[in-house]
N, C-alpha and C positions, 0 to 999 in steps of 0.2 A: 602480408601488409594490414587485413584487416584486424587482426586480434590486435596488432601493435597499435592501430588508433584509437580502439576500443580501451585496450590498457591505458592509453595516454588522457582517456576522457575522464576515466574511473579516480587515476592520479590525481587530475586537474580540480574532478569533484571533490573529491575527497580531502587535499590539502584544503580547500577554500572552504570546505563549509562541514567537515567533521563536527565541530562544536555546536555549530547551528542544528545541524540534523539530530544529535543526541538530546539536546535541548528542546526540539521539537516534539522530537519523541516523547518525553514525559509528560513537558506541559501541555501539550495540544492533543499529540494522537492521543494520549495517555487519557489526561487529567479530565478533559473537554470530552470524552468521551463517557467518562462516568457521567460527568453533569448532563450531557444529553439524556443518557438512559434514566437517572434519578427523573429526569421527569416524567418517563414513560410510565415508572412504576416500580422499575428494576435499581434497586439500592441498595445492594450487598454483595461483595464477591464472595467470603470467608465461605469454605467449603462449597462454592458452586462449582460446578462443571463445566469450563469454559474452553471452547476450542477458537484457536488465532490461527483460520482460516487462510493462508497465505502469509505466513510469518515472517518471513524476510531474512535476509543474509545473518541477521544480528538479532532479530526475534524478541524486540525492545517489551510489547507490548506483552507478550507470554511471560517474561523476568518477571515485568512489575505486577502483573495478576498473580503471580504465584507468590511473588513478596506479600502480597496483600492476602493469602491464605487461601487462594482459589486451588482447584485440580487442573491443571493445565494439560492440555494436547496441544502440540506446537506443528502444524503439516505445512508442508511446500514442495513445490515441485522441483525445485532444488533442494539439495543436500546440507543440511545445515546443523546436524549434529555436531556440537562444541567436542571434537577428537583430534590429539595432539595433531601437529600440521604433517607428517608423512600420511599419517591416515585419512586426512582429510583429503588429499589431494586422489589418493587411490579410489576412495569412495565417490568423491565428487567426480572425478574420471568415469567410474563405472554408470555413475545415475545421470551426468548430465553433458561429457564432454571433456576434452579439453580443453576449450575455450573457456566455460565456465570453472572448472577445478584451478586455472591458472589467475583468474580473477578473484575466486574466493580467496586463495593460497597467500595474492598479493595484498589482497587489503585487510587480508588476520596479518599480517607480518607487520605494514606500513603503519596501520590506523586503527584498528579494533582496541588496540590498549587504553590509546585515548580516549576515544568513543566511550566504551563504558567506565573508563574515570568521571568522566562529565556526565552521563546517565547517571552515575549514583549520588554524585554532588546533588544534581537534581532530586533525585527521587529520598537524599536526605537519610540513603541507609546502602549498606552492602546488598547489591544483586547477583551477581554473580553465583555464588553460594545455593542459590535457588535453580541453578541449571539440573541441578541433581534431581529435582523434584518434577522436571517437565517432562513429558513423553514426546520425544519428537518422532514424526514419521515422514517419509518422502512419499510424496504422491505419484503415481502413473500418469504425467499429461497425455496420454493416448486413451484411458477410461474413463467412460463420463460419471461414474461414479465414485466414493471415496470408502477405503476398508475400515469402515468404523461402521459401529454397533448403531443402530436405531433409537430414537427417542434418549440420547444420554445427557445432551448438552442443556445447558440453563440458558447459555449467550453462547451464541460464534460471534467472531468479529473478523472482518477482512476491510484491510486497510489497504486503498491503491491497487487494489487487485480485480477488480469487477472490470477495469477497462481493458484488461488483458483476455479476458473469458470469452471466448468463441459461441459457445450456447448459454446465454443467460439464463435462459427461461429452467435449462436442464440445472444449472448450479443449483438455481432459488427451490427447486423440487429438491434438489438432494439437502441444503441447507434444513428444509420443512422436515424431511427425515430426521433428520437426527436431532433436530429442537427436541429436547420436552414439549407436551403442550403448556402453554402460558410463554416460553422462553422466548428469548429475544436475540434476533440480527440486528447486527449493529453493521453498515456498510457506509465504506467514504470512498467517494469514483473522484478520480481525476479526469476533469474534463476534456478529451480528445479536441475539440474544438476551441479551447481554449490556448493562450501564448507560449503556454508551458506542457499543454498537451500533447504536443507531439514527440515528448520524451527525451528532447534533446538536449542536455545535460550543460548546455549554453546559455540556455532559456529557464531555467530551475526557477530561479525566483529573478523575475523579468523587469519589476520596478526597481531596484537595488544594483542586481549584477547583469545586466543586459547583455546580450553577445553580443562579440564585434565582427563574429565571422558570419554567421547563421542569418540571415534575412528573417523580420517578423512572420510568422505564421508559415513558413516555408512548406512543414507539413500539408497544409489545405491548398498549398499553391504552387510551386516546382517540386517539390521534396527531395531538392538537390542535395539534403544532409538526413537520410531516411532511419529512424529508429533504430534497435538495436535489439528491439523488442515486440513481439505480436499483438497489436492495439485494433479491437475491435471496431471504432467508429460509431458507438451506441451515441444516438441522443438521449437527453434526459427523459424526455418521456415515455422510450423505448424501455431503459432498466425500470421506471416505476410500473408501466406495464407487465413485463415478464414475470417483477416480484408481485404484483397483485392478482398474479393466476393463482399464486400456491397461500402466499401468509398476508395477513393484514398488516398494510401500509400505514403505520402512525404518523410516520415523519418524513417528508421529501423536500430538501431544500437548498438552495444556493448557498457555498461557503467560501471563505475566502483563504488564502495561503495561511494563516492560523487558527484555522476551522471554527471561526467564528460567524453567525447569517451576516449577508449582506457584504457590499465589498466590491471591487473591479481590480482585476489587474489587465495591466497591461493597455490602461486607456490612452497613455500620450503615442503608441506606436500605432494605433488605428485611427492613421489619419490620410491625407494625400493618394498618392496610388495605392498605396495597401487596402485602403478604407474601400476606393472603388474598385479592385479585384477580389475583395469581399462579401461585394455588395450581398451576394444568393444567400450569406449568413445573417440572421437576426443577430445584430448588434451587442444584447444581452447574453447569447450565447457565447459569443468570443470573448466575452468579457469576465466570464465566471469561470475560476477556477476549478472548483469542485461541487460536489454534490454529496448532502449527507442522508442515506436512509436509514430508518428504522421500521424493524417489520415483527410481528409478534405470531407465534403458532396459536389459533383459538380451537 
């Protein structure tokens, strides 16, 4: 029954938000990442070696980088190589188990065609032909390091991945090893303590589509609707400290749902009894959706 519940959640989420998340991937996760990187000195993707670390099932950032002339490696603990559906199921089953294989094929069949159509419309160009230029790799989640050469990449990005990493300092050490001197790391962290940070799909967009079933901040209170994924519960200062041990931190700041500085999430829900029950947490921590971190290897 657990897998049926997860598939139902995935179906509902994609049915409601596929177009939105495709637009978000292009306009916010890609274009605003480039905007932020330009401010610290990274101004050109063409011919640069880029690692999309935790690229996700649809790997939009990797596709968009490849379309801009970068040499792209896309790595994830899930099997994401764009094989034909039967082969995808077999290899996803081998690498990630039955549950992930079913969900990956289910999403591919019902939603991915529309997702990529919207993504290409936002980008203003065809993107899927660039899949053949991306190196796809599947990481072993049991290993602390990645099977990639040292001092290779000009840019390593990680979007909504760090909250799932058990050893963040070890992750930062690996990033340092793989970066060339002068190279940049760009991380976007979904704050666990935010209303959406519990990764319950019903609270993906709290201010526009609040859940009618899951109580606000359930993951910090009774946790009656636990996430289907591992979350490390790091606070922002812990992330910043972990990376500062290995790299020069250029930027660390709060971001809203559109990847812009400032802005709060879920303020109207942090009231009454809920506010009393969450009194041990700083209000700003509870209302900040995400954090952006930019580091350089010097």
